[in-house]
N, C-alpha and C positions, 0 to 999 in steps of 0.2 A: 330922630328916633326911628321913623318909618324906614329910612334908608338902611339903618343898622339891622332891623329885622329882616329886610329884603336880602341883605348880605348873607345872613345866616341861613336862610331858607334855600337860597340858590345852591348852596353846597350840599343840601340834603336831598331835595326833590329831583326826580328825573322825569317829570311830566312834560316832556318835549314832544315835538312832532317831526317825523321824517317818513320817507317813503319806505314801504315794506317790499321784501323780495318774495313774498308769499311762501314762507317756510313750510316744509312738510316733514313729518317724521321726527325721530329723536336721534341723538348722536352719542357714540361711545368713543369717539376719536380723541387724539391727544389734546387738541385745542379745548375740547369740552371739559377736560380735567381741571382747568383753571376756574371753572364755575360749577362746583359739585352741587347737584340738585337732588334732594330727597326730602320727603316729609320728616320733620323733626330736626333738620339741620339748623344750627343756631350759631351766631357770631355776636360776641359782646365786645364793644369798643369803648375805650376811654377817650374823651374829647378834651382838647386843651387848645386855647387860642388867645390871641391878643388883638386889640384894636388900637391903631395908631392914627394920630392926626398931626400932619406936618412933621412926622418923624418922632413925635413924642407919644408915649403910651398913655391912652386915656381909659382903657378898660381891659378886662380879662374875661375869658370864657372857660368854664369847666363843665363837664357833663359826661353822659353816657349815651351810647346808641346800641340798641339791640335789634338785630335782624334775624328773623326766624321764618322758615318755610313751614307753614301751618297746615297745608293740605293741597288738594288739586281741584281744578274746576274745568268746565268745558266752555271754550270760547264760542261766540256766536257763529264762527265759521267752522265749528265742529271739531277743532283740535283741542287737545288737553294742554293745560298750562299749570304751573305751580303757583300757589298763592304765597307771596312773600310780604311779611308784615314788618314795619319799622316802628320803633318807639324811641323817641329822642327826648332827653331831659337835659337842659342847660341852665347854668347859673351865670348870669352876666353881672360883673362888678364894674360900674362905670361912674366916675365923678362922685364916688362915695355912696351911690345907690346900688341896691341889689335887685336884679330882675330875674325871676324864675320862669322858664318856658317849658312846656310839656306838650309834645305833639306826637301824632302817630298817623301813618298812612299805609296804604296797601298797593302793591303792584302785582302784575301777573306776568310770569316769565316762562320761557321755554328755550331749550338749546337743541339745535338741529345740526346736520352736516354743513349747513350754510352759515350758521352763526348763532349768537345769543340774541334773543328778541324779548323786549319788554313792552307791556301794555298797561296803560293807566286804567282802562275799563275793559270788561269782557266783550263789549260790543264794538270796540275800535277796529275799523277796517285796516288801518295802518298801525304798525308798531310804534310805540312812543320813543323807543331808542333801539339801536342795533349795534352789535359788534360782529362784523363779518369775519368768517373763516375763509382761508387759512390765516393764522396769525404769523407775522414775521417782522423782523427789525425794519423800522422805517415805514411800515404800512400807514397810510393816511386815508381817511374817509370822512364823509359828511355825517357826523353823529346826529345832527339836527339841522333842519332847515328853518325853523322858527322857534326860538331865536337861532341865528346861524352859528352853529357850533361845530368845530372840527375836532377830530381825534387823531392821535399819532402814537404808534408804539415806539417808545424811546429805546427800549432794549428788551431782549428775551433772556438776559443773563444777569439780572440784578441780584445783589446780596442784600437781604433785608433783615434787620433785627427789630423786633417789636416785643412787647411784654410777654406775648405767648411763646417767644423763642426766636431762633435764628433759622432763616430759610434762604437757600441759594437757588440759582437758575430761575429767578422770578420774572414774570412779565410786568413791565412798567409801562403804563399808558397815560397819556395826558390829553385832557379836553381843554379847549380854548374858546372863549366867547368874548367878543368885543362889540360894544354897542354904545354910541353916544358918550364916549369917554369912560364907559364902564368896562373894565377888563377883568375877566374871570379865568383863572387856570385851576384845574383840578387834576392832580397827579396821583394815580393809584398803583399799588403793587399787588400782584396776585401770585399765589403759589399753587402748584398742581395739587389736587386732592384736598386743598384747604380753602381756597377762595381768596377774598380780599384781605390783605394784611394791614394795609395802611392807606389812608387818603390824606393828601395835603391840599386844602382849599385856600386859594388866595384871591381876594378881590380888591382891586384898586379903583377908586372913584375920586377924581380931582386930587385933593391932598390927604385922603384917608385910605388906609389899608387895613383889611381884616384878614387874619390868617387863622385857620382852624385845622388841627391835625387829629384824625381819627386813628387810634392805635389799637390793634387787636390784642385783647387781654385774655380771652378764652374762646373756645369753639367746640362744637359737637358736630361730627360728620357721620352720617349713617350710611 
């Protein structure tokens, strides 16, 4: 059971560690439009998933995830960041049992001409995760050093249909983490002036596979 909860949380949290490029200033460039940041912005996702053991389904996951930019704050290095709050509720049906989970957490983010930077705490000297600009097809970088996670832009021209509608010319990015037989892939699609449309999280460990898809149902952009 502990492994299953670990599988679910990896797809949600971004409390990773990587080197920072000491970002300064804000950005209004084209790349920044994939990550619209303003107080009051909100994204609501439906969550749907399955758990397989040796190819047979043993459980399902349904839930919601709400992401909201609730304000701004000052980092200890004196630059401004946006406060982004997540609330995730899941219902897990497995072997005839029902497990309900309810979690929330906060990250601090900013976008500059150098990229998008996230921080787990306002006192972190290094960003927790980074998406460097410029964005282009085939770009690959170290998203995280511990655990070692790499990111690749698969395409800048994806066509994506989610509950919230159809979007073209989308950015599709994939994260990959492999450690001790544990393989995680997280593939996300982003639309300009909207943000994240969908995320497909897949984790395999030995003979088990967990897949969770977050699908954008509604959004508010200021």
